[in-house]
C-alpha positions in Angstrom: 27.9 39.0 42.8 25.4 41.8 42.2 21.9 40.7 41.5 21.5 40.6 37.7 18.8 39.4 35.3 18.7 38.9 31.6 15.9 37.5 29.4 16.9 36.0 26.1 14.2 35.4 23.5 14.4 32.7 20.9 12.8 32.6 17.4 10.1 30.2 18.5 8.9 32.6 21.3 10.2 30.5 24.2 12.5 32.4 26.6 15.1 31.5 29.2 15.7 33.7 32.3 19.3 34.2 33.4 20.3 35.7 36.8 23.3 35.7 39.1 23.0 34.9 42.8 25.3 33.7 45.5 28.4 33.8 43.2 26.7 31.4 40.7 24.7 31.8 37.5 21.1 30.4 37.3 18.6 30.0 34.6 14.9 28.9 34.3 14.3 27.2 30.9 10.8 26.6 29.6 10.7 23.0 28.4 7.1 22.5 27.2 4.0 21.0 28.9 3.4 17.9 31.0 0.8 15.3 30.1 -1.8 17.1 32.2 -1.3 20.3 30.1 0.6 22.3 32.7 3.8 24.0 31.7 7.1 23.0 33.3 10.6 24.6 33.4 14.1 23.3 34.2 16.3 25.1 36.7 20.0 25.1 36.0 23.0 26.3 38.0 26.6 26.8 36.7 29.6 28.6 38.0 30.0 30.9 35.0 27.6 32.5 32.7 29.2 31.0 29.6 28.8 27.4 30.9 25.2 28.2 31.8 24.4 29.6 28.3 25.9 26.5 26.7 23.8 24.2 28.8 20.6 26.2 28.2 21.2 26.0 24.4 21.7 22.2 24.7 18.4 21.8 26.5 16.6 24.1 24.1 17.8 22.1 21.2 16.5 18.9 22.8 13.2 20.6 23.5 12.8 21.8 19.9 13.7 18.4 18.6 11.2 16.7 20.9 13.9 14.6 22.6 14.0 16.3 26.0 12.8 14.1 28.9 10.1 15.3 31.2 10.9 15.6 34.9 9.6 13.3 37.6 9.8 9.6 38.2 11.0 7.9 35.0 8.6 5.6 33.1 9.1 1.9 33.0 8.4 0.2 29.6 5.5 -1.7 31.2 3.9 1.5 32.6 4.3 3.3 29.3 3.0 0.5 27.2 -0.1 0.0 29.3 -0.8 3.7 29.4 -0.2 4.0 25.6 -2.4 1.1 24.5 -5.4 2.1 26.7 -5.3 5.9 26.8 -3.5 6.9 23.5 -4.0 4.1 21.0 -7.5 2.8 21.9 -9.4 6.1 21.3 -7.7 6.7 17.9 -7.5 3.3 16.1 -10.0 0.8 14.9 -11.1 -2.0 17.2 -9.2 -4.7 15.2 -6.0 -2.6 15.3 -6.4 -2.1 19.0 -6.9 -5.8 19.6 -3.6 -6.5 17.8 -1.8 -3.9 19.9 -3.3 -5.1 23.2 -2.3 -8.7 22.6 1.2 -7.7 21.6 1.6 -5.5 24.7 0.0 -7.9 27.2 1.3 -11.3 26.0 4.8 -10.4 24.6 6.2 -6.9 25.3 5.3 -6.4 29.0 6.5 -9.8 30.1 9.6 -9.6 27.9 10.9 -6.0 28.4 8.5 -4.4 30.8 10.9 -4.0 33.7 13.4 -1.8 31.8 13.4 1.9 32.2 11.8 3.6 29.2 14.7 6.0 28.7 17.3 3.2 28.9 15.7 0.7 26.6 18.2 -0.4 23.9 17.6 -2.1 20.5 19.4 -5.2 21.9 16.7 -5.7 24.5 14.1 -6.0 21.8 16.2 -8.2 19.6 16.8 -10.6 22.5 13.0 -10.7 23.0 12.4 -11.6 19.4 14.9 -14.4 19.6 13.3 -15.8 22.8 9.9 -15.6 21.1 11.1 -17.8 18.3 13.3 -20.2 20.3 12.5 -23.8 19.6 9.9 -22.7 17.1 7.5 -21.6 19.8 6.4 -18.5 17.9 6.4 -17.7 14.2 8.4 -14.7 12.8 5.1 -13.0 12.0 4.2 -12.9 15.8 7.6 -11.3 16.5 6.9 -8.8 13.7 3.6 -7.9 15.2 5.3 -7.2 18.6 8.0 -5.2 16.8 5.5 -3.0 14.9 3.6 -2.4 18.1 6.7 -1.5 20.1 7.9 0.8 17.3 4.6 2.7 17.3 4.4 2.9 21.1 8.0 4.0 21.6 7.7 6.5 18.7 4.9 8.2 20.7 7.1 8.2 23.8 9.9 10.0 21.9 7.4 12.6 20.6 6.3 13.3 24.1 9.8 13.6 25.5 9.7 10.5 27.7 12.7 8.9 25.8 15.5 10.3 23.6 15.3 7.5 21.0 13.0 4.9 19.6 14.8 1.6 20.4 12.4 -0.4 18.2 13.1 1.8 15.2 16.8 0.8 15.6 16.2 -2.9 16.4 16.2 -5.5 13.6 13.2 -7.8 13.6 13.5 -11.4 12.5 13.6 -12.2 8.9 10.3 -13.1 7.4 10.4 -16.0 4.9 7.9 -16.2 2.1 5.2 -18.7 2.6 5.9 -21.6 0.2 2.3 -22.6 0.2 0.7 -20.9 -2.8 -3.0 -20.1 -2.6 -4.8 -22.2 -5.2 -8.1 -20.6 -6.2 -11.1 -22.9 -6.5 -11.7 -24.2 -10.0 -14.9 -23.5 -12.0 -16.0 -27.1 -11.2 -15.4 -26.6 -7.5 -17.3 -23.3 -7.5 -20.2 -24.9 -9.2 -20.3 -27.7 -6.7 -20.2 -25.2 -3.8 -23.0 -23.2 -5.3 -25.2 -26.3 -5.8 -24.7 -27.2 -2.2 -25.2 -23.6 -1.0 -28.6 -23.5 -2.8 -29.9 -26.0 -0.3 -29.1 -23.7 2.7 -30.3 -20.5 4.2 -28.5 -17.4 3.0 -27.2 -19.1 -0.1 -26.6 -15.7 -1.9 -24.1 -15.0 0.9 -21.7 -17.5 -0.7 -22.3 -16.3 -4.2 -21.2 -12.8 -3.2 -17.9 -14.3 -2.0 -17.2 -16.6 -4.9 -18.4 -14.4 -7.7 -17.6 -10.9 -6.5 -14.9 -11.5 -3.9 -16.6 -9.6 -1.0 -14.8 -9.8 2.3 -16.5 -11.5 5.2 -17.0 -8.3 7.1 -18.4 -6.5 4.0 -20.9 -9.3 3.3 -22.1 -9.6 6.9 -22.4 -5.8 7.2 -24.4 -5.4 4.1 -27.9 -3.8 4.5 -30.8 -3.8 2.2 -30.5 0.0 1.9 -27.1 -0.7 0.2 -28.6 -3.0 -2.5 -30.3 -1.7 -5.6 -31.7 -4.7 -7.4 -33.5 -2.7 -10.0 -30.2 -1.1 -11.2 -28.3 -4.3 -10.4 -25.6 -3.0 -8.1 -24.8 -2.8 -4.4 -22.8 -0.3 -2.4 -20.2 -1.4 0.2 -19.9 1.1 3.1 -19.3 -0.8 6.3 -17.7 -3.9 7.9 -19.3 -6.3 10.4 -17.1 -6.5 13.6 -16.5 -9.5 15.7 -18.7 -9.2 18.8 -17.2 -8.7 22.2 -19.2 -9.3 25.4 -19.0 -8.7 29.2 -20.8 -10.6 31.9 -24.3 -9.3 32.6 -25.0 -11.5 35.6 -24.9 -9.9 39.1 -21.8 -10.2 41.2 -23.9 -11.7 44.0 -25.1 -14.5 41.7 -22.4 -15.1 39.0 -23.2 -17.5 36.1 -19.9 -19.4 36.7 -18.9 -19.1 33.0 -15.3 -18.1 32.5 -15.9 -16.6 29.1 -18.3 -13.7 29.0 -19.7 -14.8 25.6 -21.3 -17.8 27.3 -23.0 -15.8 30.1 -26.8 -16.1 29.8 -27.1 -12.4 30.5 -24.1 -11.3 28.4 -23.9 -7.7 27.2 -22.5 -6.5 23.9 -19.6 -4.0 24.4 -18.5 -3.6 20.8 -20.5 -1.9 18.1 -21.9 -4.1 15.3 -20.3 -2.5 12.3 -17.7 0.2 11.4 -17.4 2.2 8.3 -14.8 1.1 5.7 -11.4 2.7 6.5 -10.5 3.6 3.0 -12.1 5.4 0.0 -11.4 2.4 -2.2 -13.3 0.2 0.3 -16.4 2.4 -0.1 -17.4 1.3 -3.6 -20.2 0.2 -5.9 -20.1 -3.3 -7.2 -22.1 -4.6 -10.2 -24.5 -7.6 -9.7 -24.7 -10.3 -12.4 -28.2 -11.3 -13.4 -28.3 -14.7 -11.6 -27.1 -13.0 -8.4 -29.9 -10.4 -8.7 -32.4 -13.3 -9.0 -30.9 -15.0 -5.9 -31.1 -11.8 -3.8 -34.7 -11.3 -4.8 -35.5 -14.9 -3.8 -33.5 -14.3 -0.6 -35.5 -11.2 0.3 -38.8 -13.1 -0.1 -37.5 -16.0 2.1 -36.4 -13.4 4.8 -39.9 -11.8 4.7 -41.5 -15.3 5.3 -39.1 -15.9 8.2 -40.0 -12.5 9.7 -43.7 -13.3 9.5 -43.3 -16.7 11.1 -41.1 -15.4 13.9 -43.5 -12.6 14.8 -42.6 -10.7 18.0 -39.4 -12.9 18.3 -37.9 -11.4 15.2 -34.9 -9.1 15.9 -35.6 -6.2 13.5 -32.7 -5.0 11.4 -31.9 -4.0 7.9 -29.2 -6.6 7.4 -29.3 -8.7 4.2 -28.0 -11.8 5.9 -29.4 -12.6 9.4 -29.9 -15.3 12.0 -33.1 -17.3 11.9 -34.8 -14.8 14.3 -33.2 -11.7 12.7 -30.2 -9.7 13.9 -26.8 -9.8 12.3 -24.8 -13.0 11.7 -21.8 -13.7 13.8 -18.5 -13.9 11.9 -17.6 -17.0 13.9 -20.9 -18.7 13.0 -20.3 -17.7 9.4 -16.8 -19.3 9.4 -18.1 -22.6 10.7 -20.9 -22.5 8.1 -18.3 -22.1 5.4 -16.3 -25.2 6.7 -19.5 -27.3 6.7 -20.3 -26.1 3.1 -16.9 -27.3 1.9 -17.3 -30.6 3.6 -20.8 -31.2 2.3 -19.9 -30.2 -1.3 -16.8 -32.5 -1.1 -14.5 -29.6 -2.0 -11.0 -29.4 -0.6 -10.6 -27.4 2.6 -9.6 -23.8 2.3 -9.9 -20.4 4.1 -13.0 -18.3 3.6 -10.7 -15.6 2.2 -9.6 -18.0 -0.6 -13.0 -17.3 -2.2 -11.8 -13.8 -2.6 -8.7 -15.1 -4.5 -11.0 -17.2 -6.7 -13.2 -14.2 -7.6 -10.1 -12.0 -8.5 -8.6 -14.7 -10.6 -11.9 -15.3 -12.5 -12.1 -11.5 -13.3 -8.6 -11.7 -14.7 -9.4 -14.7 -16.9 -12.5 -12.9 -18.2 -10.3 -10.1 -19.4 -11.7 -7.5 -17.1 -9.5 -4.4 -17.1 -7.2 -3.9 -14.1 -8.9 -0.6 -13.1 -12.3 -2.3 -12.9 -10.8 -5.3 -11.0 -9.3 -2.8 -8.5 -12.7 -1.2 -7.9 -14.6 -4.4 -7.5 -12.1 -5.8 -5.1 -11.7 -2.5 -3.2 -8.0 -2.0 -3.7 -6.3 1.4 -3.2 -4.7 2.9 -6.3 -1.3 3.1 -4.6 -1.3 -0.6 -3.6 -3.4 -2.2 -6.4 -0.4 -3.6 -8.3 0.9 -5.3 -5.2 -2.6 -6.6 -4.4 -3.1 -8.0 -7.9 0.2 -9.8 -7.6 -1.0 -11.4 -4.4 -4.6 -12.3 -5.4 -4.4 -13.0 -9.2 -3.3 -16.6 -9.8 -2.4 -18.0 -13.2 -4.0 -21.5 -13.5 -2.1 -24.5 -14.8 -4.4 -24.6 -17.9 -3.4 -21.0 -18.8 0.3 -21.8 -18.3 0.0 -24.9 -20.6 -1.7 -22.8 -23.2 1.1 -20.3 -23.1 3.7 -23.1 -23.3 1.9 -24.4 -26.4 1.9 -21.0 -28.1 5.7 -20.6 -27.4 6.3 -24.0 -28.8 4.3 -23.2 -32.0 6.2 -19.9 -32.4 9.7 -21.2 -31.9 9.6 -24.8 -33.1 6.5 -24.6 -35.3 3.3 -26.5 -35.3 3.5 -30.3 -35.5 1.4 -30.0 -38.7 3.9 -27.7 -40.4 6.3 -29.4 -42.8 9.8 -29.6 -41.4 12.1 -27.1 -43.2 15.3 -28.5 -44.6 18.4 -28.1 -42.3 20.8 -25.4 -43.4 24.6 -25.8 -43.0 25.7 -22.4 -41.7 29.3 -23.3 -42.6 28.6 -24.3 -46.2 30.6 -22.7 -49.0 28.2 -20.5 -51.0 30.7 -19.4 -53.7 29.7 -20.3 -57.2 
């Protein structure tokens, strides 16, 4: 066969090179770029030019759709998940999102499906994992759902990069999530008042008023700085969230402290930033301050100034509204335990710290505050506000009884209304 070359250009600018050699037809097909940024091509050989053109077109279609697999040793699911969570997800998502991904990968996905080849993973492999996770009630459906969402995101990225032809998690069916039959019951006005009476005996008492009266999230309250508070104009701005601290050992390897958890190391080092900006525009909001809360915050500022003066050089300077006794931001874990002790000392039924947010939202509804204003105070996005109101606004029994009484009055009449004479609908009215 005579030496022959022909270059065929495609609309996207990529080109394949055809040539005949040794009685066969050959082609070099540009397929994109490797992970390190270098280009790569596929070399094809077929006995006839027609067969070669058909195969080139098939590969080009896979390349353009993003479903072509890169050359080299195939990825295992374990190798891809570990690479994805540390090198792709971690730099681009929030710390809390990364924590959820990392736990799902390390605890569930790698032990469950890690040995499979990435390009051969099937939906049935994932569905089998979800069943094993829930076997004998060992895991809740929500845990399997978290693993499913993580796998779907990680495998979707593998498909976009050409490491797999399909997203098995997008095809797999996660376990059915049953609605929680336990309805959140907001604290009553009497319970709120008892909590506030007890809170007034403690440091940082205004912290609990912000939760019960305005529904601020824990991270929003602990991340609040004095520069965000305008007591003269009676409002505050929410811009950031306090993150849960994470530590690493600071003790030398030659003389380890012997503590398994880095948080208990005497020389521990903080490896996570203290706060992060709110992730949505709705979360960055101005919230009005009721008069009594303004007074509480003024009193709190004076108490904090006295603590700073007493501590002297030991005070950890910061602009946080709520601090530890020697300054510095409060730990979310410490704040949680303070809430539990507050409930116990006030002799109020146990509940989550987040239940205070449900209470505040319900009070706003009972006061007749317009939905748009409730959405701003609570920090709900316009597209999801209706769903969030359905979750957070609870109709108390007293209100239901009042509605039932009004229905009874409208249909059956008030008990004080004289009973109307019965009418025989079948009577003969002819004269």
